[in-house]
All heavy atoms as TSV, in Angstrom:
chain	resi	resn	atom	element	x	y	z
A	1	MET	N	N	-8.963	12.408	21.252
A	1	MET	CA	C	-8.647	11.387	22.221
A	1	MET	C	C	-9.056	10.033	21.681
A	1	MET	O	O	-10.108	9.863	21.096
A	1	MET	CB	C	-9.390	11.675	23.514
A	1	MET	CG	C	-9.202	10.628	24.546
A	1	MET	SD	S	-10.113	11.070	26.041
A	1	MET	CE	C	-9.986	9.560	26.891
A	2	HIS	N	N	-8.217	9.046	21.862
A	2	HIS	CA	C	-8.522	7.679	21.479
A	2	HIS	C	C	-8.587	6.821	22.735
A	2	HIS	O	O	-7.814	7.011	23.656
A	2	HIS	CB	C	-7.433	7.114	20.569
A	2	HIS	CG	C	-7.453	7.672	19.201
A	2	HIS	ND1	N	-6.907	8.889	18.909
A	2	HIS	CD2	C	-7.956	7.195	18.049
A	2	HIS	CE1	C	-7.051	9.124	17.624
A	2	HIS	NE2	N	-7.689	8.109	17.087
A	3	ALA	N	N	-9.530	5.907	22.757
A	3	ALA	CA	C	-9.620	4.949	23.854
A	3	ALA	C	C	-9.489	3.561	23.250
A	3	ALA	O	O	-10.139	3.246	22.262
A	3	ALA	CB	C	-10.954	5.089	24.569
A	4	GLY	N	N	-8.628	2.741	23.799
A	4	GLY	CA	C	-8.443	1.414	23.242
A	4	GLY	C	C	-7.676	0.520	24.192
A	4	GLY	O	O	-7.326	0.905	25.292
A	5	TYR	N	N	-7.398	-0.664	23.735
A	5	TYR	CA	C	-6.701	-1.635	24.565
A	5	TYR	C	C	-5.418	-2.125	23.905
A	5	TYR	O	O	-4.879	-3.154	24.277
A	5	TYR	CB	C	-7.610	-2.816	24.907
A	5	TYR	CG	C	-8.120	-3.545	23.691
A	5	TYR	CD1	C	-7.430	-4.621	23.161
A	5	TYR	CD2	C	-9.291	-3.143	23.076
A	5	TYR	CE1	C	-7.887	-5.277	22.050
A	5	TYR	CE2	C	-9.752	-3.803	21.961
A	5	TYR	CZ	C	-9.053	-4.876	21.455
A	5	TYR	OH	O	-9.519	-5.525	20.344
A	6	GLY	N	N	-4.906	-1.411	22.939
A	6	GLY	CA	C	-3.651	-1.766	22.304
A	6	GLY	C	C	-3.777	-2.316	20.903
A	6	GLY	O	O	-2.825	-2.287	20.154
A	7	CYS	N	N	-4.926	-2.827	20.530
A	7	CYS	CA	C	-5.121	-3.354	19.173
A	7	CYS	C	C	-6.027	-2.451	18.357
A	7	CYS	O	O	-5.701	-2.074	17.247
A	7	CYS	CB	C	-5.719	-4.751	19.231
A	7	CYS	SG	S	-4.607	-5.967	19.926
A	8	PHE	N	N	-7.188	-2.120	18.913
A	8	PHE	CA	C	-8.130	-1.211	18.265
A	8	PHE	C	C	-8.394	-0.045	19.192
A	8	PHE	O	O	-8.378	-0.196	20.408
A	8	PHE	CB	C	-9.476	-1.901	17.971
A	8	PHE	CG	C	-9.425	-2.834	16.818
A	8	PHE	CD1	C	-9.234	-4.181	17.011
A	8	PHE	CD2	C	-9.554	-2.361	15.524
A	8	PHE	CE1	C	-9.179	-5.059	15.955
A	8	PHE	CE2	C	-9.504	-3.223	14.449
A	8	PHE	CZ	C	-9.314	-4.580	14.661
A	9	ALA	N	N	-8.637	1.111	18.619
A	9	ALA	CA	C	-8.967	2.286	19.419
A	9	ALA	C	C	-10.120	3.018	18.747
A	9	ALA	O	O	-10.240	3.028	17.527
A	9	ALA	CB	C	-7.763	3.212	19.537
A	10	THR	N	N	-10.969	3.617	19.552
A	10	THR	CA	C	-12.089	4.403	19.059
A	10	THR	C	C	-11.842	5.861	19.388
A	10	THR	O	O	-11.544	6.193	20.529
A	10	THR	CB	C	-13.410	3.939	19.705
A	10	THR	OG1	O	-13.611	2.573	19.362
A	10	THR	CG2	C	-14.578	4.747	19.218
A	11	ARG	N	N	-11.940	6.703	18.368
A	11	ARG	CA	C	-11.761	8.138	18.590
A	11	ARG	C	C	-12.928	8.641	19.417
A	11	ARG	O	O	-14.080	8.332	19.131
A	11	ARG	CB	C	-11.710	8.869	17.257
A	11	ARG	CG	C	-11.376	10.327	17.403
A	11	ARG	CD	C	-11.200	11.038	16.074
A	11	ARG	NE	N	-10.079	10.505	15.325
A	11	ARG	CZ	C	-10.203	9.751	14.230
A	11	ARG	NH1	N	-11.400	9.435	13.776
A	11	ARG	NH2	N	-9.156	9.312	13.596
A	12	GLY	N	N	-12.624	9.375	20.475
A	12	GLY	CA	C	-13.624	9.823	21.434
A	12	GLY	C	C	-14.732	10.654	20.815
A	12	GLY	O	O	-14.494	11.745	20.327
A	13	ALA	N	N	-15.925	10.136	20.804
A	13	ALA	CA	C	-17.131	10.828	20.358
A	13	ALA	C	C	-18.318	10.057	20.913
A	13	ALA	O	O	-18.269	8.835	21.012
A	13	ALA	CB	C	-17.213	10.881	18.833
A	14	PRO	N	N	-19.375	10.749	21.311
A	14	PRO	CA	C	-20.557	10.036	21.790
A	14	PRO	C	C	-21.106	9.100	20.708
A	14	PRO	O	O	-21.057	9.430	19.523
A	14	PRO	CB	C	-21.558	11.153	22.095
A	14	PRO	CG	C	-20.719	12.378	22.285
A	14	PRO	CD	C	-19.548	12.204	21.377
A	15	PRO	N	N	-21.602	7.933	21.073
A	15	PRO	CA	C	-22.087	6.970	20.082
A	15	PRO	C	C	-23.159	7.519	19.152
A	15	PRO	O	O	-23.262	7.091	18.011
A	15	PRO	CB	C	-22.654	5.826	20.931
A	15	PRO	CG	C	-22.000	5.949	22.248
A	15	PRO	CD	C	-21.715	7.411	22.437
A	16	GLU	N	N	-23.953	8.479	19.632
A	16	GLU	CA	C	-25.038	9.008	18.803
A	16	GLU	C	C	-24.571	10.080	17.823
A	16	GLU	O	O	-25.352	10.545	17.001
A	16	GLU	CB	C	-26.163	9.561	19.687
A	16	GLU	CG	C	-25.784	10.796	20.495
A	16	GLU	CD	C	-25.058	10.499	21.804
A	16	GLU	OE1	O	-24.757	9.347	22.101
A	16	GLU	OE2	O	-24.804	11.455	22.526
A	17	CYS	N	N	-23.303	10.479	17.865
A	17	CYS	CA	C	-22.792	11.553	17.011
A	17	CYS	C	C	-22.323	11.019	15.663
A	17	CYS	O	O	-21.596	10.042	15.593
A	17	CYS	CB	C	-21.626	12.281	17.673
A	17	CYS	SG	S	-22.137	13.278	19.057
A	18	ALA	N	N	-22.740	11.699	14.635
A	18	ALA	CA	C	-22.240	11.408	13.289
A	18	ALA	C	C	-21.081	12.361	13.007
A	18	ALA	O	O	-20.894	13.354	13.715
A	18	ALA	CB	C	-23.357	11.623	12.275
A	19	ALA	N	N	-20.306	12.049	11.995
A	19	ALA	CA	C	-19.181	12.917	11.634
A	19	ALA	C	C	-19.704	14.270	11.167
A	19	ALA	O	O	-20.633	14.351	10.355
A	19	ALA	CB	C	-18.353	12.257	10.544
A	20	ASP	N	N	-19.131	15.338	11.728
A	20	ASP	CA	C	-19.459	16.701	11.312
A	20	ASP	C	C	-18.256	17.583	11.633
A	20	ASP	O	O	-17.168	17.079	11.873
A	20	ASP	CB	C	-20.745	17.196	11.983
A	20	ASP	CG	C	-20.676	17.190	13.507
A	20	ASP	OD1	O	-19.563	17.221	14.067
A	20	ASP	OD2	O	-21.741	17.174	14.135
A	21	ASP	N	N	-18.442	18.896	11.643
A	21	ASP	CA	C	-17.326	19.806	11.912
A	21	ASP	C	C	-16.773	19.672	13.330
A	21	ASP	O	O	-15.604	19.950	13.573
A	21	ASP	CB	C	-17.748	21.259	11.674
A	21	ASP	CG	C	-17.967	21.550	10.200
A	21	ASP	OD1	O	-17.437	20.795	9.354
A	21	ASP	OD2	O	-18.656	22.530	9.882
A	22	ALA	N	N	-17.605	19.248	14.288
A	22	ALA	CA	C	-17.176	19.145	15.682
A	22	ALA	C	C	-16.781	17.723	16.079
A	22	ALA	O	O	-15.983	17.533	16.980
A	22	ALA	CB	C	-18.286	19.634	16.607
A	23	HIS	N	N	-17.353	16.719	15.430
A	23	HIS	CA	C	-17.110	15.329	15.802
A	23	HIS	C	C	-16.562	14.561	14.599
A	23	HIS	O	O	-17.022	14.737	13.479
A	23	HIS	CB	C	-18.407	14.643	16.250
A	23	HIS	CG	C	-19.045	15.328	17.406
A	23	HIS	ND1	N	-20.053	16.239	17.245
A	23	HIS	CD2	C	-18.816	15.239	18.736
A	23	HIS	CE1	C	-20.418	16.691	18.428
A	23	HIS	NE2	N	-19.685	16.102	19.348
A	24	TYR	N	N	-15.596	13.720	14.866
A	24	TYR	CA	C	-15.045	12.877	13.805
A	24	TYR	C	C	-14.818	11.480	14.375
A	24	TYR	O	O	-13.696	11.086	14.653
A	24	TYR	CB	C	-13.750	13.483	13.263
A	24	TYR	CG	C	-13.261	12.805	12.012
A	24	TYR	CD1	C	-13.996	12.878	10.832
A	24	TYR	CD2	C	-12.096	12.073	12.019
A	24	TYR	CE1	C	-13.565	12.256	9.696
A	24	TYR	CE2	C	-11.651	11.439	10.879
A	24	TYR	CZ	C	-12.390	11.532	9.712
A	24	TYR	OH	O	-11.962	10.894	8.583
A	25	PRO	N	N	-15.917	10.737	14.635
A	25	PRO	CA	C	-15.773	9.411	15.206
A	25	PRO	C	C	-15.098	8.467	14.212
A	25	PRO	O	O	-15.215	8.624	13.003
A	25	PRO	CB	C	-17.209	8.981	15.491
A	25	PRO	CG	C	-18.048	9.786	14.570
A	25	PRO	CD	C	-17.317	11.075	14.363
A	26	GLY	N	N	-14.375	7.521	14.731
A	26	GLY	CA	C	-13.706	6.557	13.867
A	26	GLY	C	C	-12.991	5.518	14.690
A	26	GLY	O	O	-12.983	5.547	15.914
A	27	THR	N	N	-12.365	4.583	14.008
A	27	THR	CA	C	-11.640	3.502	14.640
A	27	THR	C	C	-10.240	3.448	14.045
A	27	THR	O	O	-10.063	3.685	12.862
A	27	THR	CB	C	-12.371	2.164	14.403
A	27	THR	OG1	O	-13.698	2.272	14.904
A	27	THR	CG2	C	-11.676	1.003	15.073
A	28	CYS	N	N	-9.265	3.145	14.876
A	28	CYS	CA	C	-7.885	2.988	14.423
A	28	CYS	C	C	-7.407	1.611	14.861
A	28	CYS	O	O	-7.868	1.073	15.853
A	28	CYS	CB	C	-6.985	4.052	15.047
A	28	CYS	SG	S	-7.451	5.720	14.608
A	29	ALA	N	N	-6.476	1.040	14.099
A	29	ALA	CA	C	-5.899	-0.260	14.447
A	29	ALA	C	C	-4.400	-0.103	14.637
A	29	ALA	O	O	-3.746	0.608	13.879
A	29	ALA	CB	C	-6.190	-1.280	13.354
A	30	ALA	N	N	-3.866	-0.776	15.640
A	30	ALA	CA	C	-2.429	-0.720	15.907
A	30	ALA	C	C	-1.667	-1.255	14.696
A	30	ALA	O	O	-2.030	-2.268	14.104
A	30	ALA	CB	C	-2.098	-1.554	17.141
A	31	GLY	N	N	-0.639	-0.532	14.300
A	31	GLY	CA	C	0.212	-0.957	13.193
A	31	GLY	C	C	-0.340	-0.661	11.820
A	31	GLY	O	O	0.256	-1.047	10.819
A	32	CYS	N	N	-1.472	0.009	11.715
A	32	CYS	CA	C	-2.095	0.334	10.426
A	32	CYS	C	C	-1.804	1.809	10.119
A	32	CYS	O	O	-2.506	2.693	10.602
A	32	CYS	CB	C	-3.597	0.066	10.506
A	32	CYS	SG	S	-4.427	0.115	8.925
A	33	TYR	N	N	-0.743	2.061	9.337
A	33	TYR	CA	C	-0.287	3.424	9.073
A	33	TYR	C	C	-0.243	3.699	7.576
A	33	TYR	O	O	-0.123	2.790	6.761
A	33	TYR	CB	C	1.125	3.651	9.641
A	33	TYR	CG	C	1.185	3.583	11.135
A	33	TYR	CD1	C	1.544	2.415	11.782
A	33	TYR	CD2	C	0.873	4.688	11.905
A	33	TYR	CE1	C	1.596	2.348	13.160
A	33	TYR	CE2	C	0.923	4.631	13.290
A	33	TYR	CZ	C	1.290	3.456	13.908
A	33	TYR	OH	O	1.332	3.396	15.259
A	34	ASP	N	N	-0.300	4.961	7.227
A	34	ASP	CA	C	-0.157	5.434	5.856
A	34	ASP	C	C	1.107	6.284	5.812
A	34	ASP	O	O	1.261	7.208	6.613
A	34	ASP	CB	C	-1.375	6.264	5.457
A	34	ASP	CG	C	-1.309	6.723	4.019
A	34	ASP	OD1	O	-0.624	6.079	3.210
A	34	ASP	OD2	O	-1.955	7.736	3.711
A	35	ARG	N	N	2.016	5.972	4.937
A	35	ARG	CA	C	3.277	6.716	4.847
A	35	ARG	C	C	3.291	7.524	3.550
A	35	ARG	O	O	3.083	6.986	2.475
A	35	ARG	CB	C	4.446	5.752	4.869
A	35	ARG	CG	C	5.777	6.460	4.912
A	35	ARG	CD	C	6.900	5.486	5.060
A	35	ARG	NE	N	6.772	4.862	6.373
A	35	ARG	CZ	C	7.562	3.896	6.804
A	35	ARG	NH1	N	8.524	3.444	6.047
A	35	ARG	NH2	N	7.402	3.388	8.007
A	36	ARG	N	N	3.510	8.824	3.681
A	36	ARG	CA	C	3.574	9.743	2.537
A	36	ARG	C	C	4.810	10.609	2.644
A	36	ARG	O	O	5.259	10.936	3.738
A	36	ARG	CB	C	2.351	10.668	2.505
A	36	ARG	CG	C	1.022	9.987	2.387
A	36	ARG	CD	C	0.797	9.571	0.966
A	36	ARG	NE	N	-0.430	8.813	0.876
A	36	ARG	CZ	C	-1.332	8.992	-0.040
A	36	ARG	NH1	N	-1.165	9.912	-0.945
A	36	ARG	NH2	N	-2.397	8.241	-0.069
A	37	THR	N	N	5.336	11.027	1.518
A	37	THR	CA	C	6.460	11.950	1.483
A	37	THR	C	C	5.975	13.260	0.866
A	37	THR	O	O	5.325	13.258	-0.174
A	37	THR	CB	C	7.630	11.372	0.665
A	37	THR	OG1	O	7.997	10.116	1.225
A	37	THR	CG2	C	8.827	12.290	0.687
A	38	SER	N	N	6.271	14.370	1.529
A	38	SER	CA	C	5.840	15.693	1.073
A	38	SER	C	C	7.065	16.575	0.840
A	38	SER	O	O	8.100	16.396	1.476
A	38	SER	CB	C	4.953	16.367	2.129
A	38	SER	OG	O	3.860	15.561	2.444
A	39	ASP	N	N	6.925	17.536	-0.073
A	39	ASP	CA	C	7.950	18.565	-0.270
A	39	ASP	C	C	7.552	19.779	0.543
A	39	ASP	O	O	6.501	20.379	0.307
A	39	ASP	CB	C	8.054	18.955	-1.747
A	39	ASP	CG	C	8.715	17.871	-2.573
A	39	ASP	OD1	O	9.729	17.325	-2.114
A	39	ASP	OD2	O	8.217	17.590	-3.675
A	40	ILE	N	N	8.374	20.139	1.527
A	40	ILE	CA	C	8.103	21.299	2.368
A	40	ILE	C	C	9.334	22.189	2.349
A	40	ILE	O	O	10.409	21.776	2.807
A	40	ILE	CB	C	7.739	20.895	3.810
A	40	ILE	CG1	C	6.487	20.024	3.795
A	40	ILE	CG2	C	7.548	22.112	4.691
A	40	ILE	CD1	C	6.091	19.463	5.135
A	41	ALA	N	N	9.178	23.385	1.804
A	41	ALA	CA	C	10.265	24.369	1.732
A	41	ALA	C	C	11.533	23.760	1.137
A	41	ALA	O	O	12.633	23.976	1.621
A	41	ALA	CB	C	10.549	24.964	3.107
A	42	GLY	N	N	11.364	22.970	0.077
A	42	GLY	CA	C	12.509	22.387	-0.605
A	42	GLY	C	C	13.080	21.145	0.046
A	42	GLY	O	O	14.100	20.617	-0.410
A	43	HIS	N	N	12.471	20.652	1.094
A	43	HIS	CA	C	12.942	19.448	1.784
A	43	HIS	C	C	11.911	18.345	1.655
A	43	HIS	O	O	10.709	18.589	1.715
A	43	HIS	CB	C	13.176	19.720	3.275
A	43	HIS	CG	C	14.199	20.769	3.544
A	43	HIS	ND1	N	15.548	20.545	3.406
A	43	HIS	CD2	C	14.067	22.058	3.927
A	43	HIS	CE1	C	16.203	21.650	3.703
A	43	HIS	NE2	N	15.319	22.593	4.029
A	44	ARG	N	N	12.390	17.113	1.491
A	44	ARG	CA	C	11.493	15.959	1.460
A	44	ARG	C	C	11.244	15.515	2.901
A	44	ARG	O	O	12.175	15.236	3.645
A	44	ARG	CB	C	12.117	14.802	0.672
A	44	ARG	CG	C	12.503	15.142	-0.750
A	44	ARG	CD	C	11.395	15.089	-1.727
A	44	ARG	NE	N	10.906	13.730	-1.909
A	44	ARG	CZ	C	9.721	13.479	-2.448
A	44	ARG	NH1	N	8.949	14.443	-2.835
A	44	ARG	NH2	N	9.317	12.250	-2.591
A	45	VAL	N	N	9.980	15.491	3.314
A	45	VAL	CA	C	9.604	15.113	4.671
A	45	VAL	C	C	8.694	13.888	4.590
A	45	VAL	O	O	7.709	13.888	3.861
A	45	VAL	CB	C	8.877	16.271	5.390
A	45	VAL	CG1	C	8.425	15.843	6.774
A	45	VAL	CG2	C	9.765	17.494	5.454
A	46	GLU	N	N	9.046	12.848	5.347
A	46	GLU	CA	C	8.223	11.644	5.369
A	46	GLU	C	C	7.286	11.693	6.564
A	46	GLU	O	O	7.717	11.922	7.693
A	46	GLU	CB	C	9.116	10.412	5.450
A	46	GLU	CG	C	8.332	9.129	5.275
A	46	GLU	CD	C	9.241	7.928	5.141
A	46	GLU	OE1	O	9.938	7.816	4.121
A	46	GLU	OE2	O	9.252	7.121	6.094
A	47	ASN	N	N	5.992	11.494	6.300
A	47	ASN	CA	C	4.968	11.509	7.346
A	47	ASN	C	C	4.374	10.112	7.482
A	47	ASN	O	O	4.172	9.426	6.487
A	47	ASN	CB	C	3.836	12.486	6.998
A	47	ASN	CG	C	4.331	13.890	6.884
A	47	ASN	OD1	O	4.916	14.418	7.813
A	47	ASN	ND2	N	4.122	14.506	5.730
A	48	GLU	N	N	4.093	9.721	8.700
A	48	GLU	CA	C	3.439	8.454	8.958
A	48	GLU	C	C	2.230	8.733	9.841
A	48	GLU	O	O	2.366	9.223	10.956
A	48	GLU	CB	C	4.410	7.508	9.655
A	48	GLU	CG	C	3.975	6.075	9.604
A	48	GLU	CD	C	5.052	5.148	10.108
A	48	GLU	OE1	O	5.138	5.013	11.340
A	48	GLU	OE2	O	5.794	4.596	9.289
A	49	ASP	N	N	1.035	8.473	9.328
A	49	ASP	CA	C	-0.204	8.774	10.041
A	49	ASP	C	C	-1.024	7.504	10.225
A	49	ASP	O	O	-1.001	6.601	9.388
A	49	ASP	CB	C	-1.046	9.791	9.257
A	49	ASP	CG	C	-0.326	11.114	9.093
A	49	ASP	OD1	O	0.116	11.670	10.109
A	49	ASP	OD2	O	-0.200	11.573	7.947
A	50	MET	N	N	-1.775	7.479	11.322
A	50	MET	CA	C	-2.694	6.365	11.541
A	50	MET	C	C	-3.799	6.413	10.492
A	50	MET	O	O	-4.253	7.483	10.101
A	50	MET	CB	C	-3.309	6.441	12.939
A	50	MET	CG	C	-2.300	6.233	14.037
A	50	MET	SD	S	-3.057	6.235	15.668
A	50	MET	CE	C	-3.672	4.572	15.714
A	51	VAL	N	N	-4.226	5.252	10.039
A	51	VAL	CA	C	-5.289	5.152	9.044
A	51	VAL	C	C	-6.624	5.127	9.769
A	51	VAL	O	O	-6.801	4.408	10.750
A	51	VAL	CB	C	-5.109	3.874	8.194
A	51	VAL	CG1	C	-6.277	3.676	7.249
A	51	VAL	CG2	C	-3.803	3.933	7.428
A	52	ASP	N	N	-7.574	5.929	9.290
A	52	ASP	CA	C	-8.921	5.923	9.851
A	52	ASP	C	C	-9.712	4.764	9.248
A	52	ASP	O	O	-9.834	4.644	8.031
A	52	ASP	CB	C	-9.652	7.231	9.548
A	52	ASP	CG	C	-9.090	8.384	10.342
A	52	ASP	OD1	O	-8.709	8.171	11.502
A	52	ASP	OD2	O	-9.036	9.497	9.799
A	53	LEU	N	N	-10.229	3.936	10.111
A	53	LEU	CA	C	-11.095	2.839	9.699
A	53	LEU	C	C	-12.540	3.276	9.900
A	53	LEU	O	O	-12.806	4.275	10.566
A	53	LEU	CB	C	-10.782	1.598	10.543
A	53	LEU	CG	C	-9.328	1.104	10.459
A	53	LEU	CD1	C	-9.096	-0.021	11.456
A	53	LEU	CD2	C	-8.994	0.657	9.059
A	54	PRO	N	N	-13.508	2.553	9.348
A	54	PRO	CA	C	-14.911	2.940	9.539
A	54	PRO	C	C	-15.278	3.022	11.016
A	54	PRO	O	O	-14.764	2.271	11.848
A	54	PRO	CB	C	-15.695	1.830	8.844
A	54	PRO	CG	C	-14.741	1.275	7.841
A	54	PRO	CD	C	-13.381	1.388	8.471
A	55	ASN	N	N	-16.176	3.927	11.336
A	55	ASN	CA	C	-16.666	4.101	12.698
A	55	ASN	C	C	-17.440	2.856	13.106
A	55	ASN	O	O	-18.427	2.485	12.486
A	55	ASN	CB	C	-17.562	5.338	12.757
A	55	ASN	CG	C	-18.115	5.589	14.140
A	55	ASN	OD1	O	-17.660	5.011	15.116
A	55	ASN	ND2	N	-19.100	6.442	14.221
A	56	ARG	N	N	-16.997	2.203	14.182
A	56	ARG	CA	C	-17.653	0.971	14.625
A	56	ARG	C	C	-18.778	1.226	15.626
A	56	ARG	O	O	-19.517	0.313	15.970
A	56	ARG	CB	C	-16.640	0.029	15.250
A	56	ARG	CG	C	-16.086	0.548	16.549
A	56	ARG	CD	C	-15.104	-0.428	17.170
A	56	ARG	NE	N	-14.659	0.050	18.462
A	56	ARG	CZ	C	-15.302	-0.169	19.597
A	56	ARG	NH1	N	-16.416	-0.866	19.605
A	56	ARG	NH2	N	-14.841	0.306	20.737
A	57	LEU	N	N	-18.923	2.445	16.105
A	57	LEU	CA	C	-19.916	2.717	17.148
A	57	LEU	C	C	-21.357	2.431	16.728
A	57	LEU	O	O	-22.129	1.919	17.535
A	57	LEU	CB	C	-19.771	4.150	17.656
A	57	LEU	CG	C	-18.449	4.451	18.365
A	57	LEU	CD1	C	-18.376	5.917	18.747
A	57	LEU	CD2	C	-18.259	3.567	19.575
A	58	PRO	N	N	-21.784	2.748	15.495
A	58	PRO	CA	C	-23.182	2.459	15.149
A	58	PRO	C	C	-23.420	1.017	14.707
A	58	PRO	O	O	-24.519	0.662	14.323
A	58	PRO	CB	C	-23.472	3.428	14.000
A	58	PRO	CG	C	-22.159	3.652	13.349
A	58	PRO	CD	C	-21.149	3.568	14.466
A	59	LEU	N	N	-22.411	0.159	14.774
A	59	LEU	CA	C	-22.551	-1.230	14.351
A	59	LEU	C	C	-23.531	-1.958	15.273
A	59	LEU	O	O	-23.404	-1.919	16.491
A	59	LEU	CB	C	-21.185	-1.914	14.384
A	59	LEU	CG	C	-21.117	-3.343	13.883
A	59	LEU	CD1	C	-21.485	-3.398	12.410
A	59	LEU	CD2	C	-19.728	-3.894	14.111
A	60	ARG	N	N	-24.515	-2.620	14.691
A	60	ARG	CA	C	-25.516	-3.355	15.462
A	60	ARG	C	C	-25.615	-4.777	14.935
A	60	ARG	O	O	-25.487	-5.015	13.738
A	60	ARG	CB	C	-26.901	-2.694	15.334
A	60	ARG	CG	C	-26.945	-1.243	15.755
A	60	ARG	CD	C	-26.856	-1.134	17.276
A	60	ARG	NE	N	-27.036	0.234	17.713
A	60	ARG	CZ	C	-26.050	1.072	18.004
A	60	ARG	NH1	N	-24.812	0.684	17.901
A	60	ARG	NH2	N	-26.289	2.300	18.407
A	61	PHE	N	N	-25.849	-5.723	15.831
A	61	PHE	CA	C	-26.018	-7.127	15.456
A	61	PHE	C	C	-27.428	-7.562	15.805
A	61	PHE	O	O	-27.991	-7.139	16.811
A	61	PHE	CB	C	-25.023	-8.003	16.224
A	61	PHE	CG	C	-23.610	-7.774	15.834
A	61	PHE	CD1	C	-22.815	-6.897	16.560
A	61	PHE	CD2	C	-23.075	-8.424	14.741
A	61	PHE	CE1	C	-21.503	-6.687	16.209
A	61	PHE	CE2	C	-21.764	-8.209	14.371
A	61	PHE	CZ	C	-20.970	-7.343	15.107
A	62	ARG	N	N	-27.966	-8.462	14.985
A	62	ARG	CA	C	-29.271	-9.038	15.266
A	62	ARG	C	C	-29.220	-10.499	14.848
A	62	ARG	O	O	-28.774	-10.822	13.752
A	62	ARG	CB	C	-30.357	-8.298	14.505
A	62	ARG	CG	C	-31.747	-8.803	14.844
A	62	ARG	CD	C	-32.823	-7.968	14.230
A	62	ARG	NE	N	-32.652	-7.977	12.780
A	62	ARG	CZ	C	-33.485	-7.411	11.937
A	62	ARG	NH1	N	-34.533	-6.763	12.378
A	62	ARG	NH2	N	-33.272	-7.463	10.648
A	63	LEU	N	N	-29.682	-11.368	15.717
A	63	LEU	CA	C	-29.717	-12.790	15.410
A	63	LEU	C	C	-30.870	-13.087	14.469
A	63	LEU	O	O	-31.937	-12.457	14.565
A	63	LEU	CB	C	-29.870	-13.610	16.692
A	63	LEU	CG	C	-28.721	-13.483	17.687
A	63	LEU	CD1	C	-29.076	-14.196	18.985
A	63	LEU	CD2	C	-27.445	-14.021	17.085
A	64	PRO	N	N	-30.697	-14.045	13.562
A	64	PRO	CA	C	-31.794	-14.409	12.667
A	64	PRO	C	C	-33.035	-14.809	13.470
A	64	PRO	O	O	-32.927	-15.515	14.464
A	64	PRO	CB	C	-31.235	-15.604	11.885
A	64	PRO	CG	C	-29.743	-15.472	11.971
A	64	PRO	CD	C	-29.491	-14.823	13.303
A	65	GLY	N	N	-34.160	-14.318	13.052
A	65	GLY	CA	C	-35.429	-14.627	13.727
A	65	GLY	C	C	-35.763	-13.733	14.896
A	65	GLY	O	O	-36.845	-13.828	15.472
A	66	SER	N	N	-34.854	-12.846	15.295
A	66	SER	CA	C	-35.153	-11.943	16.411
A	66	SER	C	C	-35.765	-10.654	15.863
A	66	SER	O	O	-35.591	-10.313	14.710
A	66	SER	CB	C	-33.895	-11.623	17.218
A	66	SER	OG	O	-32.976	-10.891	16.436
A	67	SER	N	N	-36.486	-9.957	16.694
A	67	SER	CA	C	-37.084	-8.692	16.264
A	67	SER	C	C	-36.280	-7.534	16.829
A	67	SER	O	O	-35.600	-7.647	17.830
A	67	SER	CB	C	-38.531	-8.603	16.744
A	67	SER	OG	O	-38.571	-8.625	18.155
A	68	GLY	N	N	-36.375	-6.379	16.150
A	68	GLY	CA	C	-35.698	-5.182	16.651
A	68	GLY	C	C	-34.457	-4.949	16.005
A	68	GLY	O	O	-33.411	-4.884	15.933
């Protein structure tokens, strides 16, 4: 499941979860696709998939001079 507002979307995972066999948190951007062509049973098939961007959930900001 992805949650977003049309430009960026976050793949549904709790913020404290790291990528593992059960969770694959990440970010996707609208219009950011990867196009590949594969040979399947003698036919050329073109696939277009969303590109996974780095997981933005653990991103933290701190102002200069602040603690924590």
